N, C-alpha and C positions, 0 to 999 in steps of 0.2 A: 373268640370274645378271652379276654386276658381272665386272672382270676379274681381281681378288684373293679372289674367291669360292672356298672351297675346289671341288674335283673330286670324285668319286665314287669316284677309287680315294684320295684323300685322307682323306677318310672313315674309309672301308676299313683303310686304316691307321692311324689313328688308334686304330680301334675296336679292333685289332689289339692294339697298342702298351697299352693300358687294360686289356685281360680277361689279356694277358701279365703285367701289371706288379700288377696285382690278384690275380691266381694264383700268383706268384714270393710275392708277400708272405706269402700265404697259409700256404702253405708253406714258408716264413721261418717262420711263426710254430708250427707243427704239429711241425718237426721240428729247425727248426733249419738256419742258413745255411748251416754246413757241409755236414749232413749231406741238405740239399737237390739233387736231381738235375734237371738239365736237363731231363731226359727227359721225369722225371715232372711237370715243368712244363708241358712241350708236351703231354703227353697228357692232362692237366686243361684247359688250356686250348683242346684239338682244334685245334692245328697242328704243322705240320711243326718239325724239331730246330733247321734254318737260318732259320726267322723268328724263334727266340728270339734269336740268333746276329745277326739282320739289326738286331733292335732294340737287345739289348741285348751287349754285346761279351763281357760277363761279368757273373757274379753281383753282382759291387761294384755295378756300375751301377743294375745294381735297386735298390740301397742308395743311390746318391747321387742318382738319381729320388726316392726318400725323401725326402732330405735337403733335394732343391730346393723340392719341397713346402712343408717344413717351414721353412723361410727366406723361401719366398713367403707363407705364411699368417702368419709375425710380421711381414712388412714392412707386409702389409695392415692389421696391428689395428693398427701402430705408428704407418700416415698415420694411419688412421679412429679411435685412442683419445687416442695423443698429440698431436692437433695444438693442442689450445688450453689444455694444463694450465695451472694457474697459476704455476709455480714449481716450481726443478731436484729438489726432495722429492720432490715429485708425480709429475714425470716418470720417477725411477727405482723411484717405488714402482710405478709401474702398468709400467714397462716390465719388474720381475720376475714381476707378473701373466704377463704375455703369456708371458715366456719359460717358465716355470713351468707353463701351465696348457697349452700348445702340444707343449712336451714329452713330459708325461704325457698329453696324448692322443692319442701311439704306444701307447698301454700294454702294452710290451715293453722293460724295461731294458736286457736283454740286445741289444732290435734295436737300441735306441738306443746303443747303446756300439759295435757293430758297424758302424753307421750309419757313425760317425765317423771308425774302424780304417779303412776301405775308403775314406775323404778322405784319409787318410796315404797307404793303400796307395797312389791311383789321383793323386793331385795331393801330396799333402802341404800344407804353409803356404800355399801360394800359393789353392788355392781355399778355403780358410779364412777368406785376408785380407779385410777389410771390400770392399775395390770388385770384388769377388768376388760375393759373395752380394747377393741379393734384401734380404734383414735387415741387412749392413752398410750399405748402399747408404741405407735408407729411417733409419737411425740416424744415418746423417753426416746427411743433411739437415734431421732435426729437432733436432739439434744446433746447428746453421749457424743453423736457427730462432730458437731462444732464446736463441742468442748476440744476434742482430739484435734483440729484444728485451729486452735488456737483464741476461736471468737470467744467461748463465754469462759467462765472461770472456772479452773479445775480444781479438784479436790472436795465437790459437793455433788452428792448421790445427786443422777440425772432424774433421776423418777421423783423426788423430792423436789425439783425447778418444776417438770412439767406440773406437778399436782395443784399449783396455784395457776398458771394458767389454765388449763383443766375447770378448775373453781370459779374462775374469772367468768365463766360463760351462765352462772348462776348469780340469785339473788344473793347479797352479802346474809343475808339471815340464813343461805342454804339450804333455803329450800329446789328443789330440782326444779324450779321453771326457768327455762331461757329466758335471757334478759337481749340474748342476738338480733330478734325478729324486729326490733324496732329498730328508728333512726338513733334516738338517743340513747338508746340499752348500747347502741353499738357503740357509738361516742365514750359512754362508761367502759364497756369492754376495753378499749382503745386505750384510754388513759391506765386501764390497770397493768397492762400488758408495756405501756411506755415505761412504768415505775417495776416491772421486772426487768426491761433492757438497762434503765438505769443501774440498777442492783449487780446483776452477773455479766453484763459485758463487757468485754474486752474493745470495745469500740473505735477506728481507729485516724486519726485524722487524715489533711489532704498531705500533709508532712509526715506522715506513715506513725508518727509517735501515736501513743495512747491519751483517749484523753481525757483528763485528770477526772476521779468519783466525784459526783453530784456529791454536796452535803448530805447528809442522815437524817430527818427526821426521827424524831423521839424522845425515848425520855430519856434524862441527863444520869449519864454512866453507860448509858446502850452501846453495846460491842458493833459494827458492824460484821455482817458477816462474810 
């Protein structure tokens, strides 16, 4: 056993964590988050009530763990599937597919809504920022890569470019309730993404020349980015 290998106690603690997590999610699906009782979750998971609170201070923290895993899954797919896209349109199109499919894989739209409300209650916009999620970090890295390849405009911080894409997953009001879980909301997300492409990409036509930038809408005298 190496110095960094997990001990038997570490493995047992992780197994208990996973059992509680899966049991809590199943109970949330069955009766809803508000109606789910910690005592019933512990009975089903065969642990003492104090063990639940050792791993999850509140039911919100079960939802935060689900969000962390969702963010990690999207990040892994971004790194794996978007590394060699030919242009910004392909990048954004595949990004839409990743976000949609991973949210829909949760299988419970109400749970998706409650997950993001838990984020607001427990940490607000800080937890949702690009720098604080695996999804945001992976998105920033891929945008930086596209800048280096000349697909996206250089001279603009990749984190600032990633932020409007991340926010496009949520309602215009800024409330962290994903819009990407229905067809109509997915179309809204896609329109936001297309505007992002038109502002920040160097798309090339069939003749290899850069396409002229689209006219910018805005107040008189506004300067393009």
